[in-house]
C-alpha positions in Angstrom: -0.1 -0.2 0.1 1.6 3.4 -1.0 0.7 6.5 1.1 1.5 9.9 0.0 0.7 13.1 2.0 0.8 17.0 0.9 0.2 20.0 3.2 -1.9 23.1 2.8 -1.0 26.1 0.7 -3.4 28.3 3.0 -5.9 27.9 5.7 -8.3 30.3 7.9 -11.2 30.3 10.3 -14.1 32.4 9.5 -15.8 33.9 12.7 -19.5 35.1 12.3 -18.9 37.3 15.6 -16.0 38.9 13.8 -17.3 39.1 10.4 -14.3 41.1 9.0 -11.2 39.8 10.8 -8.7 37.7 8.8 -7.0 34.7 10.5 -5.1 33.7 7.7 -1.8 33.4 9.7 -3.4 31.5 12.6 -1.7 28.2 14.0 -5.3 27.0 14.8 -8.4 26.3 12.9 -11.7 26.4 14.7 -15.0 24.7 14.4 -17.6 26.1 17.0 -21.0 27.1 17.8 -21.7 29.4 21.0 -23.9 31.9 22.8 -22.2 35.2 23.4 -22.7 37.4 26.4 -25.1 39.7 24.2 -27.3 36.6 23.9 -26.5 35.9 20.1 -25.4 32.6 18.8 -22.4 32.3 16.6 -20.5 30.0 14.7 -16.9 29.5 13.3 -15.8 27.5 10.2 -12.6 26.6 8.8 -11.5 26.6 5.3 -8.2 25.1 3.7 -6.6 24.6 0.4 -4.0 22.0 -0.8 -1.9 22.8 -4.0 -3.5 21.7 -7.3 -0.2 21.2 -8.9 0.7 18.3 -6.2 -2.7 16.9 -6.3 -2.3 16.3 -10.1 1.3 15.5 -9.7 0.4 12.4 -7.5 -2.6 11.3 -9.5 -0.7 11.7 -13.1 2.7 10.6 -12.1 2.5 8.3 -8.9 -0.9 6.7 -8.9 -0.8 6.0 -12.4 -4.3 4.9 -13.1 -4.6 2.9 -9.9 -7.7 3.1 -7.8 -6.9 5.4 -5.1 -8.6 7.0 -2.1 -7.9 10.5 -0.7 -8.6 11.7 3.0 -8.4 15.1 4.7 -6.9 14.5 8.1 -6.5 17.1 10.9 -5.4 16.7 14.4 -7.2 17.9 17.3 -5.5 20.6 19.5 -8.4 21.4 22.1 -11.9 20.3 22.7 -14.3 21.8 24.9 -17.9 21.2 26.0 -18.3 18.6 23.2 -21.6 16.5 23.2 -21.6 12.9 23.6 -22.0 12.5 19.8 -21.8 15.0 16.8 -21.0 15.1 13.1 -18.9 17.4 11.2 -19.2 18.1 7.5 -16.8 19.0 4.8 -17.7 20.5 1.3 -15.4 21.7 -1.6 -15.5 25.6 -1.8 -17.1 27.2 -4.9 -15.1 30.5 -4.6 -11.6 31.4 -4.4 -10.3 33.4 -1.3 -7.3 35.5 -0.3 -5.3 34.1 2.8 -4.6 37.7 4.1 -2.1 38.4 6.7 -4.0 38.4 9.9 -4.2 36.5 13.4 -7.5 36.1 15.6 -5.6 38.1 18.4 -4.7 41.1 16.3 -5.4 44.3 17.8 -6.6 46.4 15.7 -8.2 43.3 13.8 -6.5 42.7 10.4 -9.0 42.7 7.5 -7.0 42.3 4.4 -8.0 38.8 3.5 -10.8 36.2 3.9 -13.0 36.6 6.6 -16.8 35.7 7.3 -17.9 38.5 5.2 -15.1 38.6 2.5 -13.6 36.2 0.1 -11.2 38.6 -1.1 -11.3 42.0 0.8 -8.6 43.3 -1.3 -11.0 43.0 -4.5 -14.2 44.0 -2.6 -15.6 40.5 -3.0 -18.1 39.1 -0.4 -18.8 35.5 -0.3 -22.7 36.2 -1.2 -21.8 38.7 -4.1 -22.0 35.7 -6.8 -23.4 32.2 -6.2 -23.1 29.8 -9.0 -25.6 27.2 -9.5 -25.2 24.1 -7.6 -23.5 26.1 -4.7 -24.9 27.3 -1.3 -24.0 29.1 1.7 -25.5 29.1 5.2 -26.0 32.2 7.4 -28.3 34.4 9.3 -29.9 37.0 6.9 -28.6 39.7 9.1 -25.0 38.4 8.8 -24.3 37.0 5.3 -21.1 35.0 4.6 -19.2 32.0 6.1 -18.1 30.5 2.9 -19.8 29.2 -0.3 -19.6 25.5 -1.3 -20.9 22.9 -3.7 -23.9 20.9 -2.6 -23.8 17.7 -4.8 -24.0 14.6 -2.6 -21.1 13.0 -4.0 -18.9 15.9 -2.8 -20.0 16.0 0.7 -17.7 14.3 3.4 -18.9 13.9 7.0 -17.4 12.1 10.2 -19.4 11.3 13.2 -18.0 11.1 16.6 -19.2 9.1 19.6 -18.4 9.3 23.3 -14.4 8.2 23.9 -13.6 8.0 20.1 -10.5 9.8 18.7 -11.6 13.3 18.0 -9.0 13.7 15.0 -10.6 14.3 11.8 -10.6 11.9 8.8 -12.8 13.0 6.1 -13.0 10.8 2.9 -12.9 13.4 0.1 -12.1 11.1 -2.8 -14.8 12.3 -5.0 -14.2 16.0 -4.6 -10.3 15.2 -5.3 -11.4 13.3 -8.3 -13.6 16.2 -9.5 -10.5 18.8 -9.2 -8.2 16.6 -11.1 -10.7 16.2 -14.0 -11.3 19.8 -13.9 -15.2 19.0 -13.0 -15.1 22.0 -10.6 -12.2 24.1 -9.5 -10.0 23.4 -6.5 -10.7 26.2 -4.3 -10.0 24.0 -1.1 -12.4 22.5 1.6 -14.7 24.4 4.2 -15.3 22.2 7.5 -18.5 23.2 9.4 -21.1 21.7 12.0 -24.5 20.5 10.8 -27.0 23.2 10.2 -29.2 22.1 12.8 -26.6 22.8 15.4 -25.3 26.1 13.9 -26.9 29.2 15.2 -29.1 27.5 17.5 -29.6 26.9 21.4 -29.1 23.2 21.0 -25.5 22.9 21.4 -22.5 25.0 22.1 -19.1 23.3 21.8 -15.6 24.2 20.4 -13.2 22.1 18.4 -9.6 23.3 17.4 -7.3 21.7 15.1 -3.6 22.7 14.2 -3.6 24.4 11.0 -1.0 24.7 8.1 0.8 27.5 10.1 1.4 25.0 13.1 4.9 24.8 14.6 4.1 21.4 15.7 4.4 18.0 13.9 0.8 17.8 13.3 -0.2 20.1 10.4 -3.5 19.0 8.4 -2.5 16.8 5.1 -4.2 15.5 2.3 -3.4 11.8 2.2 -3.6 9.5 -0.9 -3.5 5.8 -0.6 -3.3 3.2 -3.5 -2.1 -0.6 -4.1 1.4 -0.2 -5.6 2.0 -4.0 -5.3 3.3 -6.0 -8.4 3.1 -9.7 -8.8 5.4 -12.1 -10.6 3.5 -14.7 -12.5 6.2 -16.9 -13.7 6.2 -20.8 -12.9 7.4 -22.0 -9.7 8.8 -25.3 -11.4 
């Protein structure tokens, strides 16, 4: 079994409570749903992109026509108030975005890149400025943004967690990677989010933190390819 990993070219967290704050240089990616002291319900979603040139190199020059699987893997840094069971969702993004140079703790906040509101602040392009057919977003009407993603069922990857299970994320994204390599859709990366029935509701409040592509640890996210590279000698044993 051959295993090959590639690492992100950019990543960021989108915070609904800080709709214009850029976090493109943060060491952590967050998925959360929470109630603020003002009584509003807020969420965080994470986006991450891997180099298209490296994806094509693996599929065209290493896999060489074999059947392969691709998984998005993220290592948990911290979790709090997590329920006994929950599910995270991963979709391919349907719009490009600018990483920016901000961190969540910057004061004043840096706004030069992607955020809840902006996919590209420098060009004045919001996530909701142009929504292609077959794509969607999810947000309160008073706070539009939070990413834009393809909705086709073959592109949706999910992972369910139960009590005492490992909380690292391992999402099967083979269909999306195959679509990227065949130019069915463009590679703008992935978005990770909680389910729609949890976000912006009172039903749950919990936080997941994963190491980002900017981590200084040995646990950066990766896109992992696996395929059977075994060969056989069918000659006679006589």
